[in-house]
N, C-alpha and C positions, 0 to 999 in steps of 0.2 A: 293530485299532488298538493300537499300542504305548502303554503308560503311561509317563509321564515324571516324573522326580523331580529336584529341585534340593536338594543338601545344601550348606548354607552354611558357608564356612570363613573364620575370622579367626585371625590369629596367636594362639597360645596355646590353640587348641581341643584338646579331648581326642580323640586320634587314634582310639581304639577306638570311640568314639561316632559317628564319621563313617564309618570304613572298615567296621566290622562291619555296620551297616545297609545300606551300599552293596553289600556282598558278597551279603547275603541278597536284596536287591531285584533285583540283576542276575541272580542264579541263578533268580529268579522271572520273568525276562523283561522287567523294566523297563529303560528307558534312564535311566541315572543320570548326572547331571552334578555333579561337585564344583565349586562356584562360589566363587571367592575374592572377598572384599570388600576385599582389601588393595591392589588396583591392580597386582598382579603374580601370576604363576602359582605361584611357590614360596611356600608358606605354612608358617611355622614353628610346628608344633604343640607341645604340651606334651611333656615328657620327651625333648627333643632329637631329635624326629622331624620331618623335613621332607617335606611332601606337595606334589606338583605337581597343581594344580587343572586340571580339564578346561576351564574357562571362567572369564573375569573377569566381574564383575558388569555392567560396561558393555557386554558382548557378548550379554547375554541379556535376555529379557522374562520376568521371574519369574511373571507372570500366565499364561504359556503352559504352565506345568508342572501336572501333575495333583496333585502332592504337593510340599510345601516342608518341609524338615527343618532344625531348628536343634539342633546338638550343643552340649554343655556345654564345661567348662573355664573357670575363672573369668576368665582374661585373654581367652580367645576370645570369651566372652560379652560382655565389655566392648567389644570391637571390633564384634561383631554389633549390640549395642544402640546403638552410635553411628552405625550405618548407616541414614540416613533412608530410602533406597529400600526397604530390608528392612522397616523399621517400617511404612511405607505399605502394602507388600504383605501383611504380617501382618494389619493392620487390614482390608484389603479382603477377604482370604481368610476371616477369621473372620466378617465380616458376610455374605459370600456362601455360607457353609457349605461351603467348599472345604477339602480335606485339609491339615492342618498337624500336623507331628510335632515334639516337642521333648524333649530328654533332659538329665538332670543339672541344671545351672544354667540351661539353655536356657529352661525354662518361666518363669523369672523375667522374661525379656524380655516375654513375654505378660502377666504380672501387672503389670509396670510400665507397660505400655501400656493397662491397664484391660480386657484381653481375657479375663480369667478370672472375671469377675462371673457368678454363676449356673452356673458350670462345675465339673466335677470334674477334678482333675489331681494329678500327683505330681511330685517333683523330688528332687534330692540332699538327704538329710536335713540340715536346718539352713538351707536356702535358702527354706523355706516361709514365713518371716516376712513376705515381701512379698505373699503370696497373700491374696486377700480371704477373709473369714470363710466357712467351709464348703467352700471349694474343695479344700483339701489332703486327700487320701485316705490317711491314715496306714495302714501295714501292707500297702499294695499296691506291687508293683514296676512295674506298667504300668497306666495308666488310659486307657480308651477312652471318650470322651464325644462321641458323634456324629462330627463331622469332626476332632476333636482327639484325638491320641494322644500321651501323655506317659510318661516312664519315669524311674527313679531315678538310674541312673549306669552307669559303665563295665562293671561285672560283669553287667549286664542288657542290654548292647548288642545281642546276637544275638536275644534274646527281643523286644526293641523292634523290631528289623528284621522279625521274623516278624509282629508286630502291624501294622506299617506295610504289609507285603505283603498281609496279610489285608484291610486297609481298601482297598487299591489294586486288588487282583486277585482277591479272593475266597478262600473256604476251600479249594477244590480245588487251586489253584496253591500256596497256602501249605502245605497238608498235605504235598505232594510235596517241596517244598524243605526243610521241617522234618525229614522222614524222611531225605532225602539228606544233610543236615548232622548227622544223629544227635541232633537236638534232641528228637525224640520217637521212640518205637519203633513 
């Protein structure tokens, strides 16, 4: 059975934080949908990059995916945070112990929803002020806490993708992709 992933996109998202993990996950055999919350397929990412989403939010059932990923980018995170169906799905997934990934400012959405209580997570440095006490793992680029995978920012996007693939498909598939991408020797 193929594993499925939804990577959420809102105008202003950080492009490398969505495309890098999408590439790693697809190389690992996952079916990845870039899902726009903007009501249109063309999403205006940060840095004058336009990305065409695979699906619109109203075309998908977020609960049907094996993994849900929230990229960062401050404006993109504002759009994602304002998306009630995404908030509802994040609450449901965290309660059901289903896979959630968030990078850069993306984990702040989880924090603001009260979903990081008793959890370990990382984010872009300076965004942790909304995290509950004890959640922020200073000095780590990627934090894996059960079903929750978080990462610090754009420079770690491929490593984040590898961590997501490991949680989704296991060490064997992950090791081969990491070697193929020259991320490990």
